[in-house]
PDB file of N, CA, C and O in Angstrom:
ATOM      1  N   MET A   1     -82.813 -46.903 -20.770  1.00  0.00           N
ATOM      2  CA  MET A   1     -82.310 -45.633 -21.268  1.00  0.00           C
ATOM      3  C   MET A   1     -83.318 -44.514 -21.004  1.00  0.00           C
ATOM      4  O   MET A   1     -82.944 -43.409 -20.613  1.00  0.00           O
ATOM      5  N   LYS A   2     -84.614 -44.820 -21.224  1.00  0.00           N
ATOM      6  CA  LYS A   2     -85.634 -43.794 -21.001  1.00  0.00           C
ATOM      7  C   LYS A   2     -85.714 -43.413 -19.535  1.00  0.00           C
ATOM      8  O   LYS A   2     -85.989 -42.262 -19.197  1.00  0.00           O
ATOM      9  N   ASP A   3     -85.469 -44.402 -18.651  1.00  0.00           N
ATOM     10  CA  ASP A   3     -85.515 -44.114 -17.223  1.00  0.00           C
ATOM     11  C   ASP A   3     -84.408 -43.147 -16.813  1.00  0.00           C
ATOM     12  O   ASP A   3     -84.624 -42.272 -15.975  1.00  0.00           O
ATOM     13  N   LYS A   4     -83.234 -43.303 -17.397  1.00  0.00           N
ATOM     14  CA  LYS A   4     -82.123 -42.404 -17.072  1.00  0.00           C
ATOM     15  C   LYS A   4     -82.406 -40.989 -17.535  1.00  0.00           C
ATOM     16  O   LYS A   4     -82.095 -40.029 -16.831  1.00  0.00           O
ATOM     17  N   ILE A   5     -82.995 -40.854 -18.714  1.00  0.00           N
ATOM     18  CA  ILE A   5     -83.329 -39.525 -19.230  1.00  0.00           C
ATOM     19  C   ILE A   5     -84.408 -38.887 -18.365  1.00  0.00           C
ATOM     20  O   ILE A   5     -84.343 -37.693 -18.073  1.00  0.00           O
ATOM     21  N   TYR A   6     -85.400 -39.673 -17.953  1.00  0.00           N
ATOM     22  CA  TYR A   6     -86.476 -39.164 -17.101  1.00  0.00           C
ATOM     23  C   TYR A   6     -85.923 -38.696 -15.757  1.00  0.00           C
ATOM     24  O   TYR A   6     -86.288 -37.625 -15.273  1.00  0.00           O
ATOM     25  N   ILE A   7     -85.048 -39.493 -15.158  1.00  0.00           N
ATOM     26  CA  ILE A   7     -84.449 -39.115 -13.877  1.00  0.00           C
ATOM     27  C   ILE A   7     -83.604 -37.860 -14.041  1.00  0.00           C
ATOM     28  O   ILE A   7     -83.634 -36.976 -13.185  1.00  0.00           O
ATOM     29  N   PHE A   8     -82.851 -37.776 -15.133  1.00  0.00           N
ATOM     30  CA  PHE A   8     -82.034 -36.588 -15.388  1.00  0.00           C
ATOM     31  C   PHE A   8     -82.908 -35.343 -15.514  1.00  0.00           C
ATOM     32  O   PHE A   8     -82.585 -34.297 -14.951  1.00  0.00           O
ATOM     33  N   LYS A   9     -84.016 -35.453 -16.255  1.00  0.00           N
ATOM     34  CA  LYS A   9     -84.924 -34.319 -16.411  1.00  0.00           C
ATOM     35  C   LYS A   9     -85.533 -33.914 -15.072  1.00  0.00           C
ATOM     36  O   LYS A   9     -85.680 -32.724 -14.793  1.00  0.00           O
ATOM     37  N   CYS A  10     -85.882 -34.879 -14.256  1.00  0.00           N
ATOM     38  CA  CYS A  10     -86.442 -34.588 -12.934  1.00  0.00           C
ATOM     39  C   CYS A  10     -85.435 -33.868 -12.052  1.00  0.00           C
ATOM     40  O   CYS A  10     -85.782 -32.915 -11.355  1.00  0.00           O
ATOM     41  N   ILE A  11     -84.203 -34.318 -12.080  1.00  0.00           N
ATOM     42  CA  ILE A  11     -83.165 -33.688 -11.254  1.00  0.00           C
ATOM     43  C   ILE A  11     -82.905 -32.261 -11.724  1.00  0.00           C
ATOM     44  O   ILE A  11     -82.794 -31.351 -10.903  1.00  0.00           O
ATOM     45  N   ILE A  12     -82.807 -32.057 -13.030  1.00  0.00           N
ATOM     46  CA  ILE A  12     -82.584 -30.708 -13.562  1.00  0.00           C
ATOM     47  C   ILE A  12     -83.757 -29.796 -13.202  1.00  0.00           C
ATOM     48  O   ILE A  12     -83.552 -28.651 -12.799  1.00  0.00           O
ATOM     49  N   SER A  13     -84.975 -30.295 -13.344  1.00  0.00           N
ATOM     50  CA  SER A  13     -86.157 -29.502 -13.004  1.00  0.00           C
ATOM     51  C   SER A  13     -86.154 -29.137 -11.529  1.00  0.00           C
ATOM     52  O   SER A  13     -86.451 -27.997 -11.172  1.00  0.00           O
ATOM     53  N   LEU A  14     -85.824 -30.083 -10.677  1.00  0.00           N
ATOM     54  CA  LEU A  14     -85.796 -29.836  -9.242  1.00  0.00           C
ATOM     55  C   LEU A  14     -84.737 -28.795  -8.887  1.00  0.00           C
ATOM     56  O   LEU A  14     -84.982 -27.913  -8.064  1.00  0.00           O
ATOM     57  N   VAL A  15     -83.579 -28.894  -9.498  1.00  0.00           N
ATOM     58  CA  VAL A  15     -82.513 -27.922  -9.237  1.00  0.00           C
ATOM     59  C   VAL A  15     -82.948 -26.527  -9.673  1.00  0.00           C
ATOM     60  O   VAL A  15     -82.725 -25.550  -8.958  1.00  0.00           O
ATOM     61  N   ILE A  16     -83.569 -26.438 -10.844  1.00  0.00           N
ATOM     62  CA  ILE A  16     -84.037 -25.136 -11.334  1.00  0.00           C
ATOM     63  C   ILE A  16     -85.091 -24.563 -10.399  1.00  0.00           C
ATOM     64  O   ILE A  16     -85.057 -23.377 -10.073  1.00  0.00           O
ATOM     65  N   ILE A  17     -86.030 -25.404  -9.966  1.00  0.00           N
ATOM     66  CA  ILE A  17     -87.096 -24.939  -9.082  1.00  0.00           C
ATOM     67  C   ILE A  17     -86.542 -24.476  -7.744  1.00  0.00           C
ATOM     68  O   ILE A  17     -87.053 -23.515  -7.169  1.00  0.00           O
ATOM     69  N   LEU A  18     -85.516 -25.134  -7.241  1.00  0.00           N
ATOM     70  CA  LEU A  18     -84.960 -24.769  -5.943  1.00  0.00           C
ATOM     71  C   LEU A  18     -83.986 -23.592  -6.017  1.00  0.00           C
ATOM     72  O   LEU A  18     -83.916 -22.802  -5.076  1.00  0.00           O
ATOM     73  N   ILE A  19     -83.246 -23.457  -7.092  1.00  0.00           N
ATOM     74  CA  ILE A  19     -82.213 -22.424  -7.191  1.00  0.00           C
ATOM     75  C   ILE A  19     -82.763 -21.108  -7.729  1.00  0.00           C
ATOM     76  O   ILE A  19     -82.381 -20.041  -7.248  1.00  0.00           O
ATOM     77  N   LEU A  20     -83.645 -21.165  -8.707  1.00  0.00           N
ATOM     78  CA  LEU A  20     -84.112 -19.962  -9.387  1.00  0.00           C
ATOM     79  C   LEU A  20     -84.747 -18.929  -8.452  1.00  0.00           C
ATOM     80  O   LEU A  20     -84.435 -17.747  -8.595  1.00  0.00           O
ATOM     81  N   PRO A  21     -85.613 -19.295  -7.508  1.00  0.00           N
ATOM     82  CA  PRO A  21     -86.172 -18.264  -6.625  1.00  0.00           C
ATOM     83  C   PRO A  21     -85.111 -17.533  -5.814  1.00  0.00           C
ATOM     84  O   PRO A  21     -85.227 -16.329  -5.586  1.00  0.00           O
ATOM     85  N   GLY A  22     -84.088 -18.241  -5.380  1.00  0.00           N
ATOM     86  CA  GLY A  22     -83.016 -17.597  -4.629  1.00  0.00           C
ATOM     87  C   GLY A  22     -82.230 -16.614  -5.471  1.00  0.00           C
ATOM     88  O   GLY A  22     -81.835 -15.551  -4.992  1.00  0.00           O
ATOM     89  N   VAL A  23     -82.006 -16.965  -6.713  1.00  0.00           N
ATOM     90  CA  VAL A  23     -81.281 -16.078  -7.618  1.00  0.00           C
ATOM     91  C   VAL A  23     -82.115 -14.839  -7.924  1.00  0.00           C
ATOM     92  O   VAL A  23     -81.599 -13.722  -7.945  1.00  0.00           O
ATOM     93  N   LEU A  24     -83.397 -15.046  -8.158  1.00  0.00           N
ATOM     94  CA  LEU A  24     -84.259 -13.911  -8.487  1.00  0.00           C
ATOM     95  C   LEU A  24     -84.472 -12.987  -7.290  1.00  0.00           C
ATOM     96  O   LEU A  24     -84.580 -11.772  -7.460  1.00  0.00           O
ATOM     97  N   ALA A  25     -84.534 -13.549  -6.086  1.00  0.00           N
ATOM     98  CA  ALA A  25     -84.743 -12.735  -4.896  1.00  0.00           C
ATOM     99  C   ALA A  25     -83.480 -11.984  -4.490  1.00  0.00           C
ATOM    100  O   ALA A  25     -83.556 -11.031  -3.715  1.00  0.00           O
ATOM    101  N   ALA A  26     -82.326 -12.393  -4.996  1.00  0.00           N
ATOM    102  CA  ALA A  26     -81.065 -11.790  -4.591  1.00  0.00           C
ATOM    103  C   ALA A  26     -80.699 -10.571  -5.430  1.00  0.00           C
ATOM    104  O   ALA A  26     -79.584 -10.064  -5.313  1.00  0.00           O
ATOM    105  N   GLN A  27     -81.602 -10.093  -6.266  1.00  0.00           N
ATOM    106  CA  GLN A  27     -81.310  -8.923  -7.074  1.00  0.00           C
ATOM    107  C   GLN A  27     -81.246  -7.685  -6.180  1.00  0.00           C
ATOM    108  O   GLN A  27     -82.100  -7.493  -5.315  1.00  0.00           O
ATOM    109  N   ILE A  28     -80.249  -6.864  -6.390  1.00  0.00           N
ATOM    110  CA  ILE A  28     -80.033  -5.678  -5.561  1.00  0.00           C
ATOM    111  C   ILE A  28     -80.557  -4.455  -6.311  1.00  0.00           C
ATOM    112  O   ILE A  28     -80.300  -4.285  -7.503  1.00  0.00           O
ATOM    113  N   HIS A  29     -81.291  -3.612  -5.599  1.00  0.00           N
ATOM    114  CA  HIS A  29     -81.815  -2.381  -6.187  1.00  0.00           C
ATOM    115  C   HIS A  29     -80.801  -1.264  -5.954  1.00  0.00           C
ATOM    116  O   HIS A  29     -80.764  -0.659  -4.882  1.00  0.00           O
ATOM    117  N   THR A  30     -79.998  -1.003  -6.947  1.00  0.00           N
ATOM    118  CA  THR A  30     -78.993   0.047  -6.798  1.00  0.00           C
ATOM    119  C   THR A  30     -79.392   1.318  -7.519  1.00  0.00           C
ATOM    120  O   THR A  30     -78.710   2.335  -7.398  1.00  0.00           O
ATOM    121  N   SER A  31     -80.492   1.281  -8.273  1.00  0.00           N
ATOM    122  CA  SER A  31     -80.863   2.448  -9.067  1.00  0.00           C
ATOM    123  C   SER A  31     -81.652   3.471  -8.261  1.00  0.00           C
ATOM    124  O   SER A  31     -82.033   4.511  -8.797  1.00  0.00           O
ATOM    125  N   GLY A  32     -81.900   3.200  -7.005  1.00  0.00           N
ATOM    126  CA  GLY A  32     -82.675   4.127  -6.198  1.00  0.00           C
ATOM    127  C   GLY A  32     -84.165   3.928  -6.373  1.00  0.00           C
ATOM    128  O   GLY A  32     -84.955   4.723  -5.865  1.00  0.00           O
ATOM    129  N   ALA A  33     -84.564   2.894  -7.075  1.00  0.00           N
ATOM    130  CA  ALA A  33     -85.987   2.608  -7.257  1.00  0.00           C
ATOM    131  C   ALA A  33     -86.568   2.120  -5.943  1.00  0.00           C
ATOM    132  O   ALA A  33     -85.867   1.496  -5.146  1.00  0.00           O
ATOM    133  N   PRO A  34     -87.827   2.398  -5.714  1.00  0.00           N
ATOM    134  CA  PRO A  34     -88.432   1.931  -4.463  1.00  0.00           C
ATOM    135  C   PRO A  34     -88.502   0.411  -4.428  1.00  0.00           C
ATOM    136  O   PRO A  34     -88.784  -0.236  -5.436  1.00  0.00           O
ATOM    137  N   THR A  35     -88.243  -0.142  -3.263  1.00  0.00           N
ATOM    138  CA  THR A  35     -88.273  -1.593  -3.115  1.00  0.00           C
ATOM    139  C   THR A  35     -89.667  -2.045  -2.719  1.00  0.00           C
ATOM    140  O   THR A  35     -90.518  -1.232  -2.359  1.00  0.00           O
ATOM    141  N   PHE A  36     -89.891  -3.340  -2.788  1.00  0.00           N
ATOM    142  CA  PHE A  36     -91.186  -3.905  -2.426  1.00  0.00           C
ATOM    143  C   PHE A  36     -91.483  -3.631  -0.954  1.00  0.00           C
ATOM    144  O   PHE A  36     -90.627  -3.832  -0.092  1.00  0.00           O
ATOM    145  N   GLY A  37     -92.674  -3.183  -0.681  1.00  0.00           N
ATOM    146  CA  GLY A  37     -93.081  -2.941   0.691  1.00  0.00           C
ATOM    147  C   GLY A  37     -92.927  -1.497   1.130  1.00  0.00           C
ATOM    148  O   GLY A  37     -93.435  -1.124   2.188  1.00  0.00           O
ATOM    149  N   SER A  38     -92.248  -0.681   0.356  1.00  0.00           N
ATOM    150  CA  SER A  38     -92.141   0.723   0.743  1.00  0.00           C
ATOM    151  C   SER A  38     -93.426   1.436   0.350  1.00  0.00           C
ATOM    152  O   SER A  38     -94.123   0.982  -0.558  1.00  0.00           O
ATOM    153  N   GLY A  39     -93.748   2.515   0.995  1.00  0.00           N
ATOM    154  CA  GLY A  39     -95.002   3.207   0.761  1.00  0.00           C
ATOM    155  C   GLY A  39     -95.018   4.057  -0.496  1.00  0.00           C
ATOM    156  O   GLY A  39     -96.047   4.662  -0.794  1.00  0.00           O
ATOM    157  N   ASP A  40     -93.924   4.132  -1.251  1.00  0.00           N
ATOM    158  CA  ASP A  40     -93.844   4.999  -2.418  1.00  0.00           C
ATOM    159  C   ASP A  40     -94.355   4.358  -3.706  1.00  0.00           C
ATOM    160  O   ASP A  40     -94.411   5.026  -4.739  1.00  0.00           O
ATOM    161  N   VAL A  41     -94.720   3.108  -3.668  1.00  0.00           N
ATOM    162  CA  VAL A  41     -95.095   2.384  -4.879  1.00  0.00           C
ATOM    163  C   VAL A  41     -96.611   2.403  -5.048  1.00  0.00           C
ATOM    164  O   VAL A  41     -97.353   2.119  -4.107  1.00  0.00           O
ATOM    165  N   ASN A  42     -97.064   2.739  -6.257  1.00  0.00           N
ATOM    166  CA  ASN A  42     -98.489   2.656  -6.553  1.00  0.00           C
ATOM    167  C   ASN A  42     -98.792   1.239  -7.023  1.00  0.00           C
ATOM    168  O   ASN A  42     -98.192   0.749  -7.980  1.00  0.00           O
ATOM    169  N   ASP A  43     -99.728   0.587  -6.340  1.00  0.00           N
ATOM    170  CA  ASP A  43    -100.073  -0.786  -6.696  1.00  0.00           C
ATOM    171  C   ASP A  43    -100.974  -0.791  -7.920  1.00  0.00           C
ATOM    172  O   ASP A  43    -101.816   0.092  -8.084  1.00  0.00           O
ATOM    173  N   ALA A  44    -100.796  -1.783  -8.774  1.00  0.00           N
ATOM    174  CA  ALA A  44    -101.616  -1.928  -9.968  1.00  0.00           C
ATOM    175  C   ALA A  44    -102.898  -2.672  -9.604  1.00  0.00           C
ATOM    176  O   ALA A  44    -102.845  -3.686  -8.907  1.00  0.00           O
ATOM    177  N   PRO A  45    -104.044  -2.185 -10.064  1.00  0.00           N
ATOM    178  CA  PRO A  45    -105.287  -2.895  -9.763  1.00  0.00           C
ATOM    179  C   PRO A  45    -105.368  -4.186 -10.568  1.00  0.00           C
ATOM    180  O   PRO A  45    -105.028  -4.212 -11.751  1.00  0.00           O
ATOM    181  N   ILE A  46    -105.823  -5.259  -9.920  1.00  0.00           N
ATOM    182  CA  ILE A  46    -105.940  -6.538 -10.620  1.00  0.00           C
ATOM    183  C   ILE A  46    -107.395  -6.902 -10.868  1.00  0.00           C
ATOM    184  O   ILE A  46    -107.678  -7.955 -11.440  1.00  0.00           O
ATOM    185  N   ASP A  47    -108.316  -6.054 -10.451  1.00  0.00           N
ATOM    186  CA  ASP A  47    -109.732  -6.382 -10.545  1.00  0.00           C
ATOM    187  C   ASP A  47    -110.187  -6.541 -11.992  1.00  0.00           C
ATOM    188  O   ASP A  47    -110.882  -7.508 -12.306  1.00  0.00           O
ATOM    189  N   GLY A  48    -109.816  -5.622 -12.879  1.00  0.00           N
ATOM    190  CA  GLY A  48    -110.268  -5.692 -14.262  1.00  0.00           C
ATOM    191  C   GLY A  48    -109.751  -6.908 -14.986  1.00  0.00           C
ATOM    192  O   GLY A  48    -110.520  -7.605 -15.648  1.00  0.00           O
ATOM    193  N   GLY A  49    -108.471  -7.179 -14.878  1.00  0.00           N
ATOM    194  CA  GLY A  49    -107.881  -8.329 -15.539  1.00  0.00           C
ATOM    195  C   GLY A  49    -108.367  -9.642 -14.958  1.00  0.00           C
ATOM    196  O   GLY A  49    -108.600 -10.606 -15.687  1.00  0.00           O
ATOM    197  N   LEU A  50    -108.518  -9.675 -13.639  1.00  0.00           N
ATOM    198  CA  LEU A  50    -109.006 -10.886 -12.989  1.00  0.00           C
ATOM    199  C   LEU A  50    -110.441 -11.186 -13.406  1.00  0.00           C
ATOM    200  O   LEU A  50    -110.797 -12.345 -13.623  1.00  0.00           O
ATOM    201  N   SER A  51    -111.259 -10.150 -13.519  1.00  0.00           N
ATOM    202  CA  SER A  51    -112.645 -10.337 -13.953  1.00  0.00           C
ATOM    203  C   SER A  51    -112.698 -10.877 -15.379  1.00  0.00           C
ATOM    204  O   SER A  51    -113.518 -11.742 -15.685  1.00  0.00           O
ATOM    205  N   LEU A  52    -111.831 -10.374 -16.250  1.00  0.00           N
ATOM    206  CA  LEU A  52    -111.793 -10.867 -17.620  1.00  0.00           C
ATOM    207  C   LEU A  52    -111.353 -12.324 -17.687  1.00  0.00           C
ATOM    208  O   LEU A  52    -111.895 -13.103 -18.472  1.00  0.00           O
ATOM    209  N   LEU A  53    -110.381 -12.692 -16.873  1.00  0.00           N
ATOM    210  CA  LEU A  53    -109.929 -14.076 -16.858  1.00  0.00           C
ATOM    211  C   LEU A  53    -111.014 -15.022 -16.353  1.00  0.00           C
ATOM    212  O   LEU A  53    -111.191 -16.112 -16.897  1.00  0.00           O
ATOM    213  N   VAL A  54    -111.735 -14.611 -15.321  1.00  0.00           N
ATOM    214  CA  VAL A  54    -112.822 -15.442 -14.798  1.00  0.00           C
ATOM    215  C   VAL A  54    -113.918 -15.578 -15.846  1.00  0.00           C
ATOM    216  O   VAL A  54    -114.433 -16.675 -16.062  1.00  0.00           O
ATOM    217  N   ALA A  55    -114.280 -14.472 -16.501  1.00  0.00           N
ATOM    218  CA  ALA A  55    -115.321 -14.518 -17.533  1.00  0.00           C
ATOM    219  C   ALA A  55    -114.890 -15.409 -18.698  1.00  0.00           C
ATOM    220  O   ALA A  55    -115.702 -16.163 -19.234  1.00  0.00           O
ATOM    221  N   ALA A  56    -113.633 -15.327 -19.089  1.00  0.00           N
ATOM    222  CA  ALA A  56    -113.136 -16.175 -20.177  1.00  0.00           C
ATOM    223  C   ALA A  56    -113.162 -17.646 -19.765  1.00  0.00           C
ATOM    224  O   ALA A  56    -113.500 -18.507 -20.577  1.00  0.00           O
ATOM    225  N   GLY A  57    -112.814 -17.939 -18.531  1.00  0.00           N
ATOM    226  CA  GLY A  57    -112.848 -19.317 -18.036  1.00  0.00           C
ATOM    227  C   GLY A  57    -114.263 -19.874 -18.001  1.00  0.00           C
ATOM    228  O   GLY A  57    -114.492 -21.025 -18.371  1.00  0.00           O
ATOM    229  N   VAL A  58    -115.208 -19.060 -17.558  1.00  0.00           N
ATOM    230  CA  VAL A  58    -116.607 -19.501 -17.533  1.00  0.00           C
ATOM    231  C   VAL A  58    -117.107 -19.731 -18.956  1.00  0.00           C
ATOM    232  O   VAL A  58    -117.768 -20.732 -19.230  1.00  0.00           O
ATOM    233  N   GLY A  59    -116.796 -18.816 -19.850  1.00  0.00           N
ATOM    234  CA  GLY A  59    -117.216 -18.970 -21.242  1.00  0.00           C
ATOM    235  C   GLY A  59    -116.629 -20.216 -21.881  1.00  0.00           C
ATOM    236  O   GLY A  59    -117.321 -20.924 -22.612  1.00  0.00           O
ATOM    237  N   TYR A  60    -115.373 -20.487 -21.613  1.00  0.00           N
ATOM    238  CA  TYR A  60    -114.725 -21.678 -22.162  1.00  0.00           C
ATOM    239  C   TYR A  60    -115.352 -22.950 -21.586  1.00  0.00           C
ATOM    240  O   TYR A  60    -115.551 -23.929 -22.305  1.00  0.00           O
ATOM    241  N   GLY A  61    -115.658 -22.931 -20.300  1.00  0.00           N
ATOM    242  CA  GLY A  61    -116.306 -24.088 -19.676  1.00  0.00           C
ATOM    243  C   GLY A  61    -117.680 -24.348 -20.264  1.00  0.00           C
ATOM    244  O   GLY A  61    -118.041 -25.497 -20.518  1.00  0.00           O
ATOM    245  N   VAL A  62    -118.453 -23.281 -20.483  1.00  0.00           N
ATOM    246  CA  VAL A  62    -119.784 -23.426 -21.078  1.00  0.00           C
ATOM    247  C   VAL A  62    -119.661 -23.992 -22.489  1.00  0.00           C
ATOM    248  O   VAL A  62    -120.443 -24.857 -22.884  1.00  0.00           O
ATOM    249  N   LYS A  63    -118.685 -23.510 -23.244  1.00  0.00           N
ATOM    250  CA  LYS A  63    -118.484 -24.006 -24.608  1.00  0.00           C
ATOM    251  C   LYS A  63    -118.129 -25.491 -24.602  1.00  0.00           C
ATOM    252  O   LYS A  63    -118.641 -26.254 -25.422  1.00  0.00           O
ATOM    253  N   ARG A  64    -117.260 -25.903 -23.687  1.00  0.00           N
ATOM    254  CA  ARG A  64    -116.870 -27.311 -23.613  1.00  0.00           C
ATOM    255  C   ARG A  64    -118.055 -28.194 -23.263  1.00  0.00           C
ATOM    256  O   ARG A  64    -118.227 -29.265 -23.845  1.00  0.00           O
ATOM    257  N   ILE A  65    -118.876 -27.750 -22.313  1.00  0.00           N
ATOM    258  CA  ILE A  65    -120.058 -28.528 -21.926  1.00  0.00           C
ATOM    259  C   ILE A  65    -121.035 -28.619 -23.086  1.00  0.00           C
ATOM    260  O   ILE A  65    -121.602 -29.680 -23.350  1.00  0.00           O
ATOM    261  N   LYS A  66    -121.228 -27.507 -23.773  1.00  0.00           N
ATOM    262  CA  LYS A  66    -122.145 -27.480 -24.916  1.00  0.00           C
ATOM    263  C   LYS A  66    -121.658 -28.422 -26.024  1.00  0.00           C
ATOM    264  O   LYS A  66    -122.450 -29.174 -26.591  1.00  0.00           O
ATOM    265  N   ASP A  67    -120.366 -28.382 -26.331  1.00  0.00           N
ATOM    266  CA  ASP A  67    -119.804 -29.258 -27.357  1.00  0.00           C
ATOM    267  C   ASP A  67    -119.912 -30.725 -26.963  1.00  0.00           C
ATOM    268  O   ASP A  67    -120.193 -31.581 -27.802  1.00  0.00           O
ATOM    269  N   LYS A  68    -119.690 -31.010 -25.687  1.00  0.00           N
ATOM    270  CA  LYS A  68    -119.766 -32.388 -25.217  1.00  0.00           C
ATOM    271  C   LYS A  68    -121.197 -32.918 -25.320  1.00  0.00           C
ATOM    272  O   LYS A  68    -121.409 -34.056 -25.738  1.00  0.00           O
ATOM    273  N   ARG A  69    -122.171 -32.100 -24.941  1.00  0.00           N
ATOM    274  CA  ARG A  69    -123.570 -32.518 -25.048  1.00  0.00           C
ATOM    275  C   ARG A  69    -123.973 -32.706 -26.504  1.00  0.00           C
ATOM    276  O   ARG A  69    -124.692 -33.650 -26.832  1.00  0.00           O
ATOM    277  N   LEU A  70    -123.519 -31.821 -27.373  1.00  0.00           N
ATOM    278  CA  LEU A  70    -123.844 -31.930 -28.794  1.00  0.00           C
ATOM    279  C   LEU A  70    -123.231 -33.203 -29.386  1.00  0.00           C
ATOM    280  O   LEU A  70    -123.865 -33.886 -30.191  1.00  0.00           O
ATOM    281  N   LYS A  71    -122.015 -33.511 -28.989  1.00  0.00           N
ATOM    282  CA  LYS A  71    -121.341 -34.705 -29.475  1.00  0.00           C
ATOM    283  C   LYS A  71    -122.054 -35.968 -29.005  1.00  0.00           C
ATOM    284  O   LYS A  71    -122.232 -36.904 -29.784  1.00  0.00           O
ATOM    285  N   SER A  72    -122.465 -36.001 -27.736  1.00  0.00           N
ATOM    286  CA  SER A  72    -123.152 -37.180 -27.211  1.00  0.00           C
ATOM    287  C   SER A  72    -124.539 -37.330 -27.836  1.00  0.00           C
ATOM    288  O   SER A  72    -125.003 -38.454 -28.029  1.00  0.00           O
ATOM    289  N   THR A  73    -125.213 -36.216 -28.158  1.00  0.00           N
ATOM    290  CA  THR A  73    -126.520 -36.268 -28.800  1.00  0.00           C
ATOM    291  C   THR A  73    -126.391 -36.810 -30.217  1.00  0.00           C
ATOM    292  O   THR A  73    -127.238 -37.588 -30.656  1.00  0.00           O
ATOM    293  N   GLN A  74    -125.343 -36.411 -30.942  1.00  0.00           N
ATOM    294  CA  GLN A  74    -125.129 -36.887 -32.297  1.00  0.00           C
ATOM    295  C   GLN A  74    -124.739 -38.361 -32.306  1.00  0.00           C
ATOM    296  O   GLN A  74    -125.084 -39.086 -33.239  1.00  0.00           O
ATOM    297  N   LYS A  75    -124.024 -38.810 -31.279  1.00  0.00           N
ATOM    298  CA  LYS A  75    -123.617 -40.201 -31.180  1.00  0.00           C
ATOM    299  C   LYS A  75    -124.831 -41.101 -30.955  1.00  0.00           C
ATOM    300  O   LYS A  75    -124.915 -42.190 -31.522  1.00  0.00           O
ATOM    301  N   ASN A  76    -125.776 -40.637 -30.120  1.00  0.00           N
ATOM    302  CA  ASN A  76    -126.961 -41.434 -29.784  1.00  0.00           C
ATOM    303  C   ASN A  76    -127.965 -41.487 -30.932  1.00  0.00           C
ATOM    304  O   ASN A  76    -128.775 -42.410 -31.006  1.00  0.00           O
ATOM    305  N   SER A  77    -127.916 -40.514 -31.815  1.00  0.00           N
ATOM    306  CA  SER A  77    -128.889 -40.464 -32.907  1.00  0.00           C
ATOM    307  C   SER A  77    -128.557 -41.407 -34.027  1.00  0.00           C
ATOM    308  O   SER A  77    -129.288 -41.473 -35.015  1.00  0.00           O
TER     309      SER A  77
END
């Protein structure tokens, strides 16, 4: 029974993954808004947000390493 549910979930996931991009890409711009690739669009800078994400990832990694070392030191004592 679990195998049938697992296969069903896999098939549904695969269908969603294959169909959803086509549906999302087929949206028509009828409002006169500039489309992707036209020169009228101001691009949003990603440098600030990307830098924050990298810094948060490094900080989280340092915290995990520190906690792991502290745990192993307490175990050995």
